[in-house]
C-alpha positions, -999 to +999 in steps of 0.1 A: -061-427+399-072-403+426-049-375+413-072-372+383-101-363+406-085-330+415-101-299+400-136-287+390-166-310+385-202-300+378-230-317+396-252-317+366-289-310+367-312-335+349-333-314+325-370-324+321-395-315+294-431-326+297-421-350+325-394-368+305-356-365+305-347-338+280-317-354+263-310-324+240-308-299+269-287-323+288-261-328+261-260-291+254-252-285+291-224-311+289-209-293+259-208-261+279-189-278+307-164-293+282-159-260+264-151-244+298-123-270+303-137-286+334-121-317+346-154-336+348-191-339+353-213-357+378-246-369+364-274-381+386-262-368+419-284-349+443-285-320+419-295-344+391-326-354+411-315-390+414-342-399+440-370-394+415-354-410+385-364-446+380-337-473+375-338-471+337-337-434+336-308-433+361-286-455+340-297-438+307-286-404+320-252-418+330-250-434+295-259-401+278-232-384+298-205-410+289-214-410+252-215-373+249-182-366+267-165-393+246-135-392+269-131-354+267-136-351+304-142-374+334-176-388+342-182-394+379-216-412+380-239-406+410-247-442+422-256-437+459-286-453+476-299-460+511-300-497+500-265-512+497-278-537+472-292-510+449-260-489+453-240-519+441-263-524+412-260-487+401-223-487+406-217-519+387-240-505+360-220-473+358-188-493+355-202-513+327-213-482+309-177-468+311-179-443+340-145-431+352-156-431+389-187-431+411-201-407+437-219-423+466-240-403+490-242-416+525-274-438+530-302-415+538-333-420+561-323-453+576-295-436+597-269-464+598-242-465+625-206-457+616-200-495+614-229-498+591-216-470+569-182-487+568-197-521+557-220-503+532-190-487+514-168-517+517-194-539+500-197-514+471-159-511+468-155-548+467-181-551+439-163-528+413-129-517+401-136-480+394-126-453+419-152-443+444-159-409+459-176-408+493-202-381+498-209-368+532-239-344+534-256-348+568-281-321+561-298-343+535-288-378+548-292-373+586-259-391+591-223-379+587-194-401+575-171-395+604-134-386+601-125-420+616-148-439+592-134-420+562-099-427+572-107-464+578-123-467+543-094-449+526-070-473+543-090-505+537-104-500+502-079-492+474-105-478+452-121-454+477-100-424+467-119-392+476-147-376+495-171-349+486-174-329+518-207-310+521-211-307+559-208-270+558-177-269+581-141-260+573-132-277+606-141-310+590-115-305+563-090-295+589-096-328+607-098-350+576-066-338+559-041-354+584-063-385+590-065-397+554-036-409+531-017-382+514-031-391+479-067-391+492-086-363+476-110-339+495-135-321+473-157-293+484-194-299+480-203-262+486-194-235+461-194-208+488-170-227+511-146-239+484-118-214+490-118-219+528-117-256+522-089-254+497-069-233+521-070-263+544-061-289+518-091-296+496-082-301+460-113-293+441-150-288+439-182-306+428-202-275+420-238-265+415-230-230+402-209-243+374-240-255+356-245-217+350-209-203+351-185-231+345-155-209+333-157-187+364-159-217+388-130-234+371-109-202+374-117-200+411-106-236+417-076-234+395-064-204+414-069-223+447-049-252+433-020-228+426-024-214+462-033-181+446-059-175+472-061-138+466-075-144+431-097-173+443-112-151+470-118-123+445-138-147+423-157-162+452-166-127+465-178-116+430-202-146+429-212-146+466-248-135+461-252-162+434-238-189+456-262-178+483-293-176+462-288-209+444-297-224+478-326-200+485-348-231+483-339-268+480-313-276+453-318-281+423-349-259+422-330-225+421-303-236+396-329-250+373-348-217+376-316-199+367-309-221+337-345-217+325-341-179+327-312-183+302-334-205+280-311-234+284-339-258+296-373-258+313-374-253+351-393-286+355-385-306+386-403-337+399-425-339+429-421-337+458-399-308+446-418-279+430-411-245+415-397-216+435-421-195+455-428-161+438-409-142+464-378-164+461-380-164+423-380-126+423-349-126+446-330-151+424-339-133+392-328-100+407-294-115+417-290-130+382-298-097+366-275-076+389-247-100+385-249-101+347-256-138+345-285-136+321 
C-alpha cells in the first residue's frame, strides 16, 4: 500500500466565499490537479485551514474531495488533532467516507513527550485500517516526531506507512532513511527542499505550490524519482522565487492570494489568519508576474 504514496500530492487550500466553504472553487481546483496527472490530493491539512473548520465542515471537505476525484487519484485526508480522541474520530470518519489514507500532524500546543507521540499514533493506527502518514512539522507543532519514534511506529503499526517531513532539514532525511523499513515512504513537506530530500531517499512531495502549478511540480518530482536530478534541479531553480514567496507570510495566506490573482477563488482566510500585508502582497504579485504565473 505504501508504494502508492510515492509521487506528487497537493496540500489543497480550502476556498471560502462569504465565510463559507466554496465547493465550486474547491472542485475546480481538484480537477486541475487531476488534469495534471498528480498522484493525489490532501484535503484539510494545514494548507486547508483545518484548525478553523468545524467538525461538520472538516468531514464535508473530505467528502467533496472523495466524490469529485471518484477514484481518479488518491485522497489523503488531513485528520490530525492535538486531541487523540478527536484525531481518531476524524480518521475513522475519513475511512468511512472512502479516503485512501490519512495525514496526521503531530499534536500541537500540548507538547507531548516522544512516548506520548508514540501512544497517540498507535491509538489512531489501531482504530482504522487505512494507511497513515505521519506529519512532522515542529515549526507549527512545537514538537518533532523523532527518528527513533518514527522508526518505532513504522515497525509496530502495519498501517503507518509514510511520513511527511517538514522540519526544514535534509539531515533528517539522511537519518530517517536507514532507520525505517525499506518500503516506508518519506515525503517532502517543503517545495523548495524537495530535490535535496529526494537525493537522500525521499520519494515524493506534499506540495503547496502545486495548487498553482501542478504540472511543473509533478515534472520536478517525476524527474527526482527517475534520479534525473539535473532536470529536477532546473525546475526547482526556475520556481525558486515562487517557492520562497509562497511563505512570505503564514501558509496558506500567500497561496490563496496567488490563486485569487488568477481568479480561481477568493483570497478569504479565517481568523486568526488575515490577508497579506500590502508590502508582501506587492512582492508576491511581482514574483507571480515576473515568473509568468498569472
